[in-house]
N, C-alpha and C positions, 0 to 999 in steps of 0.2 A: 088142350094138350094133344088130344088124339088127332086134331086136324093138322098138326105139324109133324106127325110121324112119317118117317121115310117109307115110301112104298117099295123102292128097290134100292138096295145098298150096293154101291160101287166102291167098296172099301178094299184095301189090300192090307195084308199083315194081320196082326192080332186084333181081334174084335171082342170087346166086352160092352156092357151097357153104357159106360162112360164115353167110350169111343163113338158108339152109335148116337148118343145124345149130342155130343159135340158136332158130329157130322150133320145132324138135323139142325142144330143152331146155326151152323155155317150156311146151310141152304136157305133157311128162313131169312137170315140176315141179308143175304145176297138179293133175295126177292124184294124185300121191303126197304132197302137202303135208299132208292130214289125218292120214295114217298117220305121217308124220314128227313132227307135233305131238303125237300121242298117245304115241309112244315117248319124246319129250323130256319130256313130263309124267311118265311112269312113272319115268324116270331121276332126275328132280329130286324126286320124292315120297319124303321120308325115312321115311314111315310104312310103306312096303312093305319086304319083306325084301330083303336084299342080293343074294340069288340072282336074284330077279325083276328087280331093277334092272340087274344084270349081264347077264342075258339080253336085256333091252331094249336095252342099250348095244351088245351084240354084233349084234343085228338091225339097229340103226341104222347101224353101221359096214359091214355087208354090203350095204346098199342101193346101188344104182347111183349113180355120181357125177352123173348128169343130174338126180337128184332134189334136189340141193342148190341153194339160192338163189344161192350164189356163182358158179355156172356161167353164170348169165344175164348178158348184157352188153347195154348200151344200144347200139342200132344205128340208123343213119339209115334212115328208111322209104323214102327215094328212092334213095340211093346205096349203102347197105349198109355205110358206113364205121363203124368201131368207136371211133374217136377224135374228139374235138372235137364231140361230140353234145350239143346243148342239150336238156335233159330236158323242158322245158315244151312244146317243139315237135316233139320226136323227129326233129330234122333236124341234119345237120352244119352247121358254121359257114358253109361256102360256100353250101350250098343255102338256108340261112336268109337269107343276105344277098341272094341272087338273088331269092328270093320277096318279101322285104321291099321291095326296090327296084321290083319289078313292082307291088307293092301288093296281092298276092294273100293276104297274111296280115292279117286284120282287127285293127286296134288297134296296128299296128306301123308306125312311120314313121321315116325317117332324121332323126337329130338334127342341128340346125344352130343355131348361136348366134353 
């Protein structure tokens, strides 16, 4: 776990332990993704021997959990919330509403009819 700790944080906005951990997971995932893809390719390649494929599968299962894409969670860039986050804007519902009413998000305005 300590080997994955971020040395320097280049985060903006609100920072708590969950935001730091998510940032670390994203960095580790980006570093190890080519290796994971190669192992998955070897596992799915039926022309290789069963032993080679089994070794690749064992290597893949032994990799750290932070190297998996399922560990990454969408978080609000301002508040760090993990729920109710709009993907397009990377903001929680509340922060999106506040900024939209201020007019600081281009192309977004309150609907009225």
